[in-house]
C-alpha positions in Angstrom: 155.8 78.5 37.5 156.1 75.3 35.0 156.7 72.0 35.8 159.6 71.8 35.7 160.6 74.7 36.1 163.8 76.9 38.6 163.2 74.5 42.1 163.2 77.3 43.8 160.2 78.8 46.4 160.2 82.5 47.2 160.6 83.2 50.6 157.8 81.4 53.0 157.4 84.8 54.7 156.3 86.5 51.7 153.4 84.7 51.0 149.8 86.4 51.1 147.5 87.2 54.0 145.7 83.6 53.5 149.2 82.1 53.4 149.9 81.5 49.7 153.2 81.4 49.0 152.8 80.3 45.1 151.6 78.5 42.7 152.5 76.4 39.8 155.9 74.1 39.9 155.8 70.1 40.4 155.3 67.0 42.9 159.0 66.0 42.4 160.4 64.4 45.5 163.4 67.1 45.4 160.7 70.0 45.2 158.2 68.1 47.8 161.6 68.0 50.0 162.5 71.8 49.4 159.4 73.2 50.4 158.8 70.7 53.7 162.4 72.2 54.4 162.1 75.6 54.0 158.3 75.7 56.2 156.0 75.5 52.4 153.2 72.2 51.9 151.3 71.9 48.5 147.2 72.0 48.8 145.4 72.3 45.7 142.9 70.9 44.2 142.2 68.7 40.8 141.9 71.2 37.8 143.8 74.4 40.2 147.5 74.8 40.1 149.2 73.3 42.3 149.7 75.9 44.8 152.2 76.0 47.8 150.8 77.3 51.0 153.2 78.6 54.5 149.9 79.5 57.4 150.3 82.2 59.4 150.1 81.0 62.3 151.2 77.3 62.2 149.0 74.7 64.6 151.6 72.8 66.1 152.2 69.7 68.7 155.1 68.6 71.0 155.0 65.5 71.6 156.0 65.9 75.5 153.3 68.1 74.9 150.2 65.7 74.3 147.2 65.4 76.1 145.6 61.9 76.4 142.0 61.8 77.6 141.7 59.1 80.1 138.7 57.9 77.9 141.0 57.0 75.2 144.0 55.6 76.8 141.5 53.0 78.2 140.6 52.3 74.4 144.3 52.6 74.1 145.1 49.6 76.5 142.3 47.5 76.3 144.0 45.6 73.3 140.8 46.7 70.4 143.0 48.2 68.2 146.9 47.1 66.6 148.9 49.1 65.1 151.7 49.0 62.4 154.1 52.1 60.9 154.0 51.5 57.3 152.4 49.1 56.1 150.0 49.8 53.7 151.0 53.7 53.4 149.0 53.9 49.6 146.6 52.8 50.6 146.5 54.5 54.0 146.7 57.8 51.9 143.5 56.6 49.5 141.3 56.3 51.8 142.2 59.6 53.5 140.8 60.1 50.4 137.5 59.8 50.6 137.4 61.5 53.6 134.4 64.0 53.7 135.1 67.5 54.4 133.1 70.2 55.3 132.5 72.9 53.0 134.7 71.1 50.2 133.9 69.2 47.3 135.9 66.3 46.3 139.2 65.9 48.5 142.7 67.9 47.9 144.5 64.5 47.7 144.2 64.2 44.0 146.4 60.5 41.7 149.3 63.1 41.5 149.3 63.9 45.0 149.1 59.8 46.2 151.5 59.1 43.5 153.8 61.2 44.7 153.9 61.0 48.0 154.2 57.4 47.8 157.8 58.5 46.0 158.4 59.8 48.8 157.6 56.9 51.0 159.7 54.9 49.2 162.6 56.7 49.5 161.7 57.0 53.5 160.6 60.9 53.5 157.0 60.2 54.7 155.4 58.1 57.1 152.3 56.2 57.8 150.2 54.9 61.1 148.1 52.2 60.5 144.9 51.0 63.6 143.9 47.9 62.6 140.6 46.1 64.2 140.2 42.7 63.9 142.6 42.7 61.0 141.0 45.3 58.9 142.1 49.3 58.8 139.8 50.9 60.6 141.8 54.5 60.6 145.4 56.0 60.2 147.3 59.3 59.4 150.5 60.1 57.1 153.0 62.5 57.2 156.7 63.9 55.7 159.3 64.0 57.9 162.0 66.6 57.5 164.8 66.1 60.1 163.2 65.9 64.0 159.7 68.0 62.5 157.0 66.1 61.0 153.9 67.4 59.0 151.3 65.6 59.4 149.0 65.7 56.3 145.9 63.7 56.4 144.2 61.2 58.6 140.9 58.8 58.4 138.9 56.8 60.6 136.7 54.3 59.7 135.2 52.8 63.2 134.9 55.5 66.4 138.1 56.5 67.9 140.8 55.2 65.4 141.9 58.1 64.3 142.1 59.5 67.8 144.0 56.4 68.8 146.5 57.1 65.3 147.6 60.9 66.7 148.4 59.2 69.9 150.3 55.6 68.5 152.0 58.2 66.3 153.3 60.7 69.2 154.9 57.5 70.8 156.7 55.9 67.7 157.9 60.1 66.8 159.1 60.1 69.9 161.4 57.5 70.3 162.4 58.2 66.8 163.9 61.3 68.4 161.1 64.0 66.4 160.9 67.0 68.7 157.4 68.8 66.9 154.8 67.9 64.5 153.2 70.3 62.4 149.4 69.9 61.8 149.3 72.5 60.1 145.8 74.0 60.1 144.5 74.7 63.1 141.1 72.2 64.5 139.3 71.1 67.6 140.2 67.8 66.8 144.5 68.2 67.4 144.3 70.6 70.3 142.3 68.6 72.5 144.9 66.9 72.3 147.0 70.2 73.3 148.4 71.3 69.7 148.6 75.3 69.8 149.4 77.7 67.0 152.4 79.6 67.0 153.6 82.4 64.5 155.2 81.4 61.2 158.7 83.0 62.4 158.7 80.8 65.5 157.6 77.6 63.1 160.5 78.7 60.6 163.5 79.7 63.4 162.4 75.3 64.7 162.5 74.0 61.3 165.4 75.3 61.4 167.1 73.7 64.2 165.2 70.6 63.7 166.3 70.1 60.6 
């Protein structure tokens, strides 16, 4: 689909076995918000068309099932870190883009992506959490909220435990905002340690509809 084409997506359930739904389109706020509301997200690298995905299974975290290891809870209670929300969204995204990814050259967080999600942030749909140590940005994460679902996109840290602390603070903050489901998209060991689990795409889409 060309940029600026019709504001439509094939059904998420029509994705191929890898989860690819569509190629093309653009990163306009309207298209991004429609995608997330349908269980679809963009993920591509520089030089590729925009690729839109809906994975099966889907990795999710129910806030009430958050598991915080005792060692991390001690870190959270020590006062070592301070936390903010939405204090420097663009900076968090750019820091996430610099994180080396195993088996991947470069970053999928392109300049085009930074600008697109910064627009969503200014509209109130994308959020960041920042972790500070000694006045310096030590870690953080960002994502998109649709209804009572938060779709996590990426995280980073420059000191040990900072990204883990960001996850705990995020869940606590989102719970106060009434969020009932955190979409982790892909299954990672990092998130399963926090209690994230896999559900089918169909189950995820049902939850997304009920929590919109």
